[in-house]
N, C-alpha and C positions, 0 to 999 in steps of 0.2 A: 455411592456407586461406581466401582471401577469402569471409565470409560474407555472402550476397546477402539483403536484407531484403524485407519485405511489411510494409504499416502498412494497416490499416482503421480507421478514427475518424481525420477531419483537424482536432481543435481545437487546443486551446494546447496540451496535453498532445503531440499525437503532434507539434506543432513541437517540442518539446523532445528529443523519440528521434530524429528526423530528421538534429537539427542535430547530433547529437554523433555518430551513424553517418555523416553528410557528415566529420565531424573525425578521425576514426577509422581508421587507414593501413586497418585488418584487416577493414574492413565496408563494404556499401555498400548502398544502397536503391535496388533493382530497380523497385520501384510503391508507389502507394495507391488508396487509395479510400474514398470515402464517398457516402453517399446523397444530404449533402448537395453537389452540385455545385459550385456559385459556389466554397465554403470549397475544396474540395477540387483545385481547379484556382488558385486563389489559392498554396495550398500548393505545389503542384507547378512553378510558375512562380518560385514563391520560389527553389526548392532545384534544380529544371532535374529533376526525375522524370518520369516519368511517372505519368499520371492512368488508370488501370482506368474501365471503364463499367460494370463489376460485379465484385461477391465473388467470384464462378465465374471471372471469368475473371482474377484475380489471384490467386487458387487453381490455376489451370490451369496458370500459367508456371512451368515447370520450373528454372529459375534459381534459383529463392525457395527458400530453405532453413526461411526460419521468419517469422513471421510475427506482427507485434504487435498486439494489441490494444489500442484507445484510445477505446472506444465507452460511451456510456451503460451501468452497471453493469448492468442488467436482459437486456442483448443478448449479456456477455461470454461465458454458458456455451453456449449455440447457436453462436456464432462460432466459438469453440476447438473444439469438435466435429467443426463442419465445415471445417476449415483439419486438425487431426489426421486425418482421415477421410481427407483428399486428401492426405495422406503430409509434411506439414509439420508442423515442430516450430512450439512456442507459444510468446511471452513473454506474458503477459496482466496488465494495469496493475491496481491495485486497485479494488475489491474481487475479487477472483477470480472470484464469486460471490455470489448474495443468496440462493442457496437452497442448504441442505446435499446435499438430492438433487443439484440440478444439478452442485455442487462433487464430490460422491463421484464419479459420470459420467464426470467431464473425467476424473480420475486412471487412471479403471477403463478410460476410449478412451484413454489415450494409455498405457496399459501394454500397451494389446491390442495397438495397431497400432506399439508399440515406436518413440514419440517422444519428445521432450524436452517437461513441458510444465513451465515457470517462471514466475514471479509477481513482478512489480516489489513490494519492499518495500525502499524506499528509504534508509529513517529506518536501517538497520540499519547506515549507512554512517557516521553521524552519531560526531566523533570521542569525545565523551560516552558514547555505546551500547557502542563498541568497547573502551573503556577498565573499565569495569564489567563487558562479559562477559569479557574477560580475568582479572580479581580474581574475578572466579566459576569459570572454567575451572580458574583455580591454587588454587582452594576458600582463599582467603584470609578472604572473608568469614564462614566460619564457616556456622552456623544458621541460616537467614533466618528473622526472627521475623514481619514484618508487610511488605507491600509497597501501596502507597498512588498510585495512578493519577490522577491531575486532568486536563481536559481541557476548559479554560472560554475556547471562541472567541465572535466574530463573527460571523453570517450574517443581514446586514440583506435589506432587502426585496427589491432589485434585485439581489441574486443568485439567488434563484426566477423573481423577474419576468421575467428576463433568458434563463430556462433553459425549452427546451420537456419536461425531464423530470426535474429537481432537481425533490424534495420530493413527485413521483409515488409512491407505494407500490409500483408495478410496476416503476420502471426504476429508482428511486435507492436502495428498501432498507431505509432508516434511518439515523439522524444514525451509529450504529454501523458503517455499511458507508463510507459517502462519505467524512466529515469523521473519523474515528478510529479507522480498521480499522491502519492505521501505529501508533497506538499500543496496541492489543491484540496485533498482533504483534509488540513490543516486549515486553512483557508475556511472552508467550510465549517467545521469543525469549530473552530471560534467566533468566525463571525456569518456565517447563514449565509444563504443562497444570494446568487447574484443575476442581472441581468445588464441591459443594452453594452454587450461585448462590442469593443471595437477592435482590430490588431493587424497585425500579418508576422507571416510567419516563411522561413526560407531555409537553402542547404546552400552553407559556403565552406565549410570545410571538410565536408563527408560524401560529397557527390559522386565519388567514383568507388565507395562504399554501400551506402543506403537509400531505401526508396522512400525514407522520412526525411521529412524537417532537421535541422541540429539549432534552429535560433526563431525566437519568437518574441515579441511584444504587444501585448494587450490593456487598453483602458476597459475600467468597468463599474458599474453600479451594485450597490451593495443595497438588496432588498429592507434590510432593514434599518437604511440612514447609511449616510457618508459614500465616497467612492474608492478607486482603488487602481493598482496597474499588476501587470505580471510580465516579467522581463525573464526569460531564459537562456541559456546557450547549454550545447554540451560541447564549445569550442574553447573551453578557458586550456591556456597553455600549461602542458605536462601537466596538470593536476587538478583535482578537485578542489574549487576556492570558497566559494561562500553558497549556504541556504541559508535562507534568512525570513522572517516578516516582521516589516517596523508596523505600528500603531500609532496614528498621532490622534488621540483623541483628547477630553475637555479636560479632563486631568491629570492626564499621562502620557510623554514619547516613551513606547519599549521596543527595543528591536531585538526578536531572539534571533541567534545568529549562530556564527562559527559555521561549519560547512554542511549542517544535516539540522538545524535546529534543535542546537545541545546546548547553545549558551546563552546564558545574557550579555549582550554588547552594548547596550545601552539603556538608562533608564534612567527619565528624571518626572517624579510620581508628585502628587499632593497628599506628603506623608505617610504611605504604603510600599515604599519600596522592595522589591522583593530580594530576599539574602536567605542563606544558609542553603540554597538548592543541594538535596543528593548527588553524587556525581553522575552523569549518564550513563550511559552503557556504550561499550567500544560502536565503532560503525562496523559494517559488515564489509570484510574484506575478501576479496574475489581473485587476489595476486596481484595482477596490472591493474588494478581498478577498484576504489571502494563504492559502499553504497549505504543507503538510512543505515540508522540508528538499528540495533542489534538486540530489540528487546521482544523476542520471541518466547522466552520464556514467561513474560509476563502475558503474552498472548494465549498461549497453551493452557496456564492457571486458571485465565479467565474461562475459557471453552469449558473446562473441567468443570468449573465451578458456575455457571450460565447451566450448564446440561443437566448440574445435580441441583439446580434451582436456589442456587444462595447468593448467587450475584446475577444484574444486570449485565447482558455482553455488551462489550464498549462499541462494536462496529455490526450493525444490523445489516442485512442485504440492503433494505429501502436505504440508509444512509450510503452503502457501497455505490448502488445506482446513482444517489441525487451527485456524487463526486463522475460518475460517468455522465452524465448531463451538462454538468457545467464543463467538463472538458469537451462534452461534443458543441456547446456555444462555444469555445475557445477557438475551435478548427471550422466550423462554419462558418465565425468571423473571419477567418483569415482566406476565405475563398474567394 
């Protein structure tokens, strides 16, 4: 079955989705909408798709089976609820929501109206992440003792000055939502849920630019055993430095590193070294900064296959909710 998409929000990441849908034989973009009309019409002209005059009109299009939400973080929940209640399936960009109650309500509504709610977590497709996931599922690591997650990026003045919503508490939510929710997701994807969170956050380098933190440090307990820490900052000088997860386990020490969880930086294993990994996709390049790995082609293919009943979805609404719960725990611990 040909899957027909609608897209709300016409910024850079919407263009990524649009390109991969256009390139996929199983998908088509039926229409797009954005309150920024010039941005919307530029994207519509580039890809020869219909620009709708309102979100209500987009949702009223019977041909559309799934809405992709690519708007500022704080708008995701309301737009997703409207789409679900209009009978559409939903794929929402990260973060799923920036409020725990909102995320819970999104999942509840999806279940009530019997529609699919999916979340974009493209870093799960990174080859090093998949390789470590296979080792964990095969129980080769043995007991996990300690997990260390380090996110050291740069977000300069221009990043915030050129945006109407980034750094604003009500629409951005915070660094763990906008920059590092993918990393929290990989923590959950590989090692499960957490509790006993302790930590602090601060705004050191962006006090005149943002209403949110730029640095934090936390410790936590892994519910499945072991302990961990999370350290993050957007104050790395001049450029992104590192995005890594290191696991110390009974039978191995492995560091997934690089800037975006895209390389194996260290491994010492009990005879099961990770070898011959395929190349990772490039990072999303936004001009004056870079973001997480660009695996949106894999995301779109997975959504099309899942809606046709040929694959399981990579990230469900329930899993997206779990990541929001974990981030909520971090911020609560810092209060």
